[in-house]
N, C-alpha and C positions, 0 to 999 in steps of 0.2 A: 504493500500500500504506500502510495506517495506520501512522504512526510515522516515515515518511521514512527518510533514509539514516543517521541518527544512533543507530541501535539499538546498544546496548551488549551486553556479554557476557551479562548477565542476560536481555535480550530474546531473544538467540539461543537460550538454554536454554529460554525460554518457548515459542519456536516449535517446538522438538523435543517439548516436553510437549503442546502443542496437536495436533501431528501424530499423536502417539501416541494421544490420545483420539479424533482424527478417524478413525483406522483402524477401531476397533470400532464407532463410531457409523455410519460410512459404508459398511462392507463389504456389508451386505445390499442397500443401494440400488445400489452399484456392480455387484454381481453380478446384481441384477435388471435393470439396464440392458442387460446382455448378452442377456438373454432378450427384453426389449422390442425391442432392435435387430434380433435375428435373426428374431423372430416377426412383427413388425409394421412396422418401419421400413425394413428393407433387403430389397427385393423380389428381389434377386439371391442372398440367403442360401439355402442348402440347407434351412434350418429354417423358412423363411418360411411363415406360416400364413394371415394375412389382414390387410388394412389396419386402422387404428384404427376402432373402432365397427362392426366386422363380426365375425361369428363363424365359426370354422372347426372342423371335426370330424375327429378321427382315426377311420378306419373299421377300425382294427386295434389290437391291443395293442402296447405298446412292445416294441422289440427292440434288439439291439446297435448298430443304425445310428443310434439316437436319442442324440445327444450333448449337446444344449443344456442339458438339466436333468439334474443328477446324481441317482442313486438313484431313478429313475422306478419306479412300481409297474407290475406287469403283470397287474393284476386288473380295471382299469377303463379302457376307451378314454377318452381325454381330448377335451374341447372347450375352445377358448380364445377369449376376446374381450378385447382390450385396449381400454379405453374412455377417450376424451378427454372430460372433463367440463367443459372451460373455457367452452364456449358455452351448454350447457344440460345438465340431467341426462339420464340414459339409463334406460330401463325394461327390466328383465330379466324375461322370461316363462319360467317353468318348467312342464312338463306334469305331469299327474297320474301317479303312479307306482304300479304294482301292489304288493301287500302283501309279496311275496317279493323285491322288487328294491330295491337301493340306488342312489340318484342324488343327487348334491349339487352345489351351486354354491358355491364359496368365493371371496369377494371380498377381494382383497389390495391394500393401498395401496403407495406407492413406498418406504415404510420397511420393508415386508414385514409390517406389522401386519395381522392379520386383522380386516377391517371387519365381517364377518358371514357367515352361511351361509344358504342356502336348501336345506333338506334335510328328510327325514322327521322329524328331531328338532326342527326349528325351526318348520316351517310345515305339518307333516302331509303327507299323500299326495295331497291334492286338487289340487295345482298352485297357482301363485301368480304374481302380478305384483309385482315389487319395484322401487321407484324408487331409483336410485343417484345421489346428488347430490355435487357437488364442494364445496370449501370456500367458493367465492364465491357459491353459490346462495342467494338470499333468497326463499323462497316467499311468494307473495301468497295462495295458497290451496293447502294441502297436499292432493294427490289422495288418494282413498280407497284407498291402497295402503300397504304397509309401506315405510318409508323407511330406507335405509342412507346415512349421511353420511360421505363419504370425506374425510380431511384433506389429500389431495393432488389435483393436477389430473388425474392419470391413475391408473387402477387396472386390475388384471387380474382377470377372472372366469375361474376355473378349474373346469371341470365334469367330474365323474367319474361314469360310468355303469357299473354292474356288468354284467359279461359272464359268463354261466354256463358256456358251452362254445361251440365253433365253430359249432354249429347255431343258436346264440342270436343271432348277429350281426345278422340282419335286425330283430329286436326292439329291439336297442340302437340301430340306425340310425333306426328309427321314433321312438324317444324323443328322440334327438338332433335330428331334423328339427323337432320341436315346440318346441325351445328358440329363443327370439328375443331380440334386443337392438334397441331402437328409441329414437330421441330422444323425449323427453317430448312435444314438440309433435306428432310423428307419432302417438304413442300416444293423445293427446287429440284428434287430428283438427283441429289448427289450424296456422296458418302458423308456419314456423320463425323463431326470433329473428334479428334483423339483426346480432347481435353477431359481429364478426370476431375471430379469434384468429390470432396469428402462426404460421407453419408451423414444425414442429420440424426442426431441422437436425442430423442425427445425426453423431456422431463415432465413432471406432473403440472397441469395448469393450476391456476389459483382463481378463487372466486372474488372478483373485484368489488362486489357489493358487501363483502365482509370487512371487518376492521383490518387494515393492511398490516402485514408482517414482512420480514425480510425476504420471504419467499416471493413477494412481488418483485424485488430486485433480481432474484435468481432468474425469473422468467424474462424480465426486461434485458438482463445481460445476455441471455440466449438469443433473444430477438435482435438485439443491436449488432450481434456478430454478422447478421445478414443485411444490415442497414448501414451502408457507407455514410460517413458523416456529411451532412449537407452544410454548405457554407454558413448558413444562418444559425446552425446548431453548434458550431465549433466551440464556443465558450462553454455552453452547457455540457457538451460531451466531455470536454476537458475537466469540468467540475465533477462530473459523474465518476471519473477515475479516482477522485479523492475519497469516494465512499466505496470504491472497489468495482464499480460497474465499468466493464471494459478493461479492467486490470486484473487483480487477484481478489475476487470477491470473497472467497471463503476465508482468506487471511484477514481481510478487512472486517469480517463478521465474527472473528474468533474472540474478540474482546466483548464481553456481555454489556459493559457500560456503553461502548460505542454502538452496539446493536440497539440498545434501548434508546439512545439518542436518535439514531436513524429512524426507528419506528415512530418516535414522537414526531419527527419531521414528516413522515409519510401520513400520519394521522392528521397533521395540520394541513397537508396538501389535500387530503380527502375533504376536509371542511371547506377549503377554498373552492373545490369542485361543487360541493352541495350549495354553497352560496351562489355560484355562477348559475347553477341549474334553476334556482329560484327566480332568476331574471330573464329566462328564456321566453321569447315571444312567439317564435315559430321555428320550424325546422330549417328555414332559409339561413339561419345563423350557424347551423351545426354540421353541415356536410358540404364538402367541396374539394377543390384542388389545393395543392400546396400554395399557389399564388393567392387563392381566395382567403386562406387562413392567415397568411403573412405573419407567421410566428405566434398566432393566438392559440396557444396550447390548451388553455382551459375550455375554450369553445369546442375545440376538436374533442376533448375529453368528455364534455357534456353530451355531445352527439353520440359518442360510443356508449356512455352510461345509459342514456335514455333509449337508445335503439341502434346499436352498432350496424354499420353498412347501409345507412340511409342514403337517399339520392340527393343530388344537387338540385337547387331550386328550379333551374331551367328544365330539368327532366321530370321533376316531381316536387310538389310543395305540400307539406302538412299545414293545414289551416286551422287546427284545433284538435282536442280541447284540453286545457290544463285544469279547468274547474267549471262548475255550473254557473248560471247567470248571476248567482249571488256570491260568487267567489268561493264556494265551498267545495271540498273534495266530493267525488262521486261515491255514493254508498247505496246499496240495495235496500236500505231502510226507507228510501224515498222512491217515488216514481218520477220519470222525466219525459219530456217531449222535445223534439227538434222539428220545427215546422219551416219548410221551404215555401215561400209565397208563389203564387202562380207566375210562371216564367222565370223563377228565381233559382233554378238548379245551377250547380257549379259550371262556369264556362271553361270547358277543357277540350283539348284536341284528342284525348284518349278516353279516360274514364275516371270516376271518383268512387270513394267508398268510406264508410264509417265502421271501424272495427273496434270490438270490445275485448279488453284483456282483464285478467284478474290482477290482484295487487302485486303479483310477482312478474307481471308483463308477459304472461303466457295466455293462450287462448282459453276461454272459459267453457268447460264441458257443460252442455245443457241438453235438454230433452229433444230439441229440434236439430241439434248439431248445426246451429246457426251462430256464426261468429261475426258476421258482417252484413250490412245493408248498404246498397249503393246502386251504381249503374246496372250491374248485372241482375239485380233483383227488381228493378223498376217495373217491368211488365207485370209482375205478380202483385205489386203493392197497390193499395187502394188510395184514391184521391179523396180529398174533402169536397164538399158541395161546391165551394168556390174555386176548385181546381188546384188548391194548395196541397202539399204532401206533408204528412206528419209521421215521424218515426217515434215509436213509444219504447222507452227503456224501463224495464222493471223486472223484479225477481219473480213475482208470482205470475202464473199463466193467465192471460186475458181470455175473454170470451172468444169463441171461434171466429167471429167476424174481425177481431183485432189481430189475429195471428200473422197475416201477411206483413204487417208493419211493426211487429214485435221484435226487438233485439234483447234477448234474455241477458240478465246480469246476475252476479252472485248476491247473496244476502249481505255480504260485507263490502269492503272497499273495492273499487274497480277503476279502470282507466279507459279512455276513449282516444282513438286516433282518427282524424279526418284526413284522408289522402286525396290529392288531385294529381293525375298523371298528364303530362304535357299541358300544364295550366296556361291559359291565355293571359294576356297582359292585364286584364281586369283583376285577376287574382294576384299576379306577381307585383302589381303596383298598388295593391290594397284597395282597389275600387270596389271589388266584390269581397265581402267577408262572410264567414260562416254564420248561420243563424244560431242564436244562443241555445244552450241546453237548459230548459226551464223545469225546475222542480215543481211538481203538481200536487204533492202531498207533503204534510209535515214529516220531517225526518224522525225516525224512532230515536229515543234517547238511549245512549249506550248503557 
């Protein structure tokens, strides 16, 4: 550890300060490691999808059994590909998409920065080959394809394909089957490079919603080995070496007093994050590119904590809800309504949805197996006499006539997410806002 055994009181305080900064900086990568581990590194995981550089497809929408990613949408079956870019770039092939269908590929690096999209917004609907290159790639001849350069050695390609209804599943599967990931050498029809890369030796993930321990730094240290230092991070990465991250972490943690100081710093960093979360107004603040964040690590961490792997505002915008119309948390002890006036549905180029989660940000299991109401359910929903549309959220089952507009909720606390895909400028500029969630009954006393 830099500094040796003669660190004074000031240096101890510095370690706490560094650990505090490390928490916000590192939380997105530490939580993303959990997904990497469960999806691609640990074949015994119940959430395992496919090895590195292979693609897997979900043939169904998410349900309450899906636990690895918080606040999953239930509008688009997912496809996943974790790419190892150390030996050579990979080429992602996306199919042509019909005019009425949304399909996108989101490329995310190990910081959780969005490297780019392949979607109707960025490449049109004709299909595309996109080369995804790592930080060490030096092209001698750039292929005639769009290139996305990832600043980390690994990245995640997260693909969403819109499903209209249960009868549409075969069409979704057909589109999924046309998605491919191939090494650049294979795509070009030449021999693979002789470069060898060391195998990844996984360690156990940590739960970032728990009180942080030094295990947080162990996972961060593992991830940073695959994340070359960005120019804007040089000072922080240098400081992290003073607490052992990127140096000899186990030696740094051998002193219990220093470990306690570091954990106090991590706990203070967690409080900084929770304070930032209380100020969040919309998902537009929380997900985007490296240039978008411009060094704002706490906002990046807030996005990861509230719903990791969210979309950038130009592709998707969450427009609610943090609380009900009275500023109170949602709880099944009350009943709620959301009413869209006539002609007042969300202005989008793709679709919209309101999804309900339990207090742990997982889908709530209920008798209808219904977790969302939105564009896909509109044909079955009932309009009011004046043409407006009311969604009813409550724990107890309504009368049969009210079932089409019922979004079931648990008896206790719950969360709501209002998603708009390819939102029009009215939404992005705040000219259209989501109707409030109105409590219609007095809340039960605890």
